[in-house]
C-alpha positions as CSV (number, residue, x, y, z in Angstrom):
1,M,-1.1,5.7,14.6
2,N,-1.4,2.0,14.0
3,I,-0.7,0.9,10.4
4,K,-1.5,-2.6,9.3
5,T,-1.4,-4.5,6.0
6,K,-3.9,-7.0,4.8
7,K,-4.8,-8.9,1.7
8,V,-7.8,-7.5,-0.2
9,Y,-9.3,-11.0,-0.2
10,D,-9.3,-11.2,3.6
11,N,-12.6,-10.4,5.4
12,Y,-13.5,-6.9,6.3
13,S,-13.2,-6.0,10.0
14,E,-14.3,-3.0,12.0
15,E,-10.7,-3.2,13.5
16,D,-9.3,-2.3,10.1
17,G,-10.0,1.4,10.7
18,F,-9.3,3.5,7.6
19,R,-9.0,1.1,4.7
20,V,-6.6,2.0,1.8
21,L,-6.2,0.1,-1.4
22,A,-2.5,0.5,-2.0
23,D,-2.4,-1.0,-5.5
24,R,-2.4,0.7,-8.9
25,L,-4.7,-2.0,-10.5
26,W,-8.1,-3.0,-9.2
27,P,-7.9,-6.5,-7.7
28,R,-9.3,-9.4,-9.8
29,G,-12.6,-10.9,-8.9
30,I,-13.7,-8.2,-6.5
31,K,-16.5,-5.7,-7.1
32,K,-16.0,-2.2,-5.9
33,E,-18.9,-2.3,-3.5
34,E,-17.6,-5.5,-1.9
35,L,-14.1,-4.2,-1.0
36,R,-15.3,-1.5,1.4
37,I,-12.3,0.9,1.0
38,D,-12.1,4.5,2.2
39,L,-9.4,5.4,-0.3
40,W,-7.8,4.0,-3.4
41,A,-4.2,5.3,-3.4
42,K,-3.2,4.3,-6.9
43,E,-1.2,7.5,-7.3
44,I,1.3,6.3,-4.7
45,A,1.4,2.6,-5.8
46,P,4.5,1.4,-7.6
47,S,4.8,2.7,-11.2
48,N,3.7,0.3,-13.9
49,E,7.3,-0.1,-15.0
50,L,8.5,-1.0,-11.5
51,R,5.6,-3.3,-10.9
52,K,6.2,-5.2,-14.1
53,W,10.0,-5.3,-13.6
54,Y,9.6,-6.7,-10.1
55,S,6.9,-9.3,-11.0
56,H,7.0,-10.6,-7.4
57,D,10.4,-12.2,-8.0
58,P,11.9,-12.7,-4.5
59,S,15.4,-12.2,-5.8
60,K,14.5,-8.6,-6.8
61,W,12.9,-7.8,-3.4
62,E,15.7,-5.6,-2.0
63,E,16.1,-3.7,-5.2
64,F,12.3,-3.3,-5.5
65,K,12.1,-1.8,-2.0
66,R,14.8,0.7,-2.8
67,K,13.3,1.7,-6.1
68,Y,9.8,2.0,-4.7
69,R,11.0,4.1,-1.8
70,E,12.7,6.4,-4.3
71,E,9.5,6.7,-6.3
72,L,7.6,7.6,-3.1
73,E,10.2,10.2,-2.0
74,I,9.8,12.2,-5.2
75,N,6.0,11.7,-5.5
76,P,4.2,14.9,-4.4
77,K,1.1,12.8,-3.8
78,F,2.8,10.9,-1.1
79,N,2.9,13.9,1.3
80,E,-0.8,14.5,0.5
81,F,-1.5,10.8,1.3
82,L,0.4,11.1,4.6
83,N,-1.7,14.1,5.6
84,Q,-4.9,12.3,4.7
85,I,-4.1,9.2,6.7
86,S,-2.6,11.0,9.7
87,K,-6.2,11.9,10.8
88,H,-7.0,8.2,11.5
89,P,-5.8,6.2,14.5
90,I,-5.9,2.9,12.6
91,V,-5.0,2.5,8.9
92,T,-5.0,-0.7,7.0
93,L,-3.1,-0.9,3.7
94,L,-4.8,-3.4,1.4
95,Y,-2.8,-5.3,-1.3
96,S,-3.7,-8.0,-3.8
97,S,-0.4,-9.8,-4.0
98,K,-0.3,-13.5,-3.0
99,E,3.0,-12.7,-1.2
100,T,2.3,-11.6,2.4
101,R,5.7,-10.2,3.2
102,M,7.3,-9.0,0.0
103,N,4.7,-6.6,-1.4
104,N,4.3,-2.9,-2.0
105,A,2.1,-2.4,1.1
106,T,4.9,-3.7,3.3
107,V,7.3,-1.1,1.8
108,L,4.7,1.6,2.1
109,K,4.0,0.8,5.8
110,E,7.7,0.9,6.6
111,L,8.2,4.3,5.0
112,I,5.0,5.8,6.6
113,E,6.2,4.6,10.0
114,E,9.6,6.2,9.4
115,K,8.0,9.5,8.3
116,L,5.7,9.6,11.3
117,R,8.5,9.0,13.8
118,R,10.3,12.2,12.5
């Protein structure tokens, strides 16, 4: 399985495969019919508390990654999500953050890849 990350504001592509919005909140300025997603995985996005605490502060990145991974590990919806996406050869995790490296989709991608290797 090939897992990619992409900003929700980037153009849709056939090469995106199964498109998953990996944010808890709907992205600003985008109508639902414009985004062309296959799944909105808000149940496995960072909790509101974690999202607000992190606030895209680069100095909190490592701690955010650790806390978000902990949330995912105890979230029963995460295993359901893994089963759902495992049926697709290409999965693109969409995120609305301006930050292209330090965002929840990056953490989610890393953990999915680890789980699939096992």
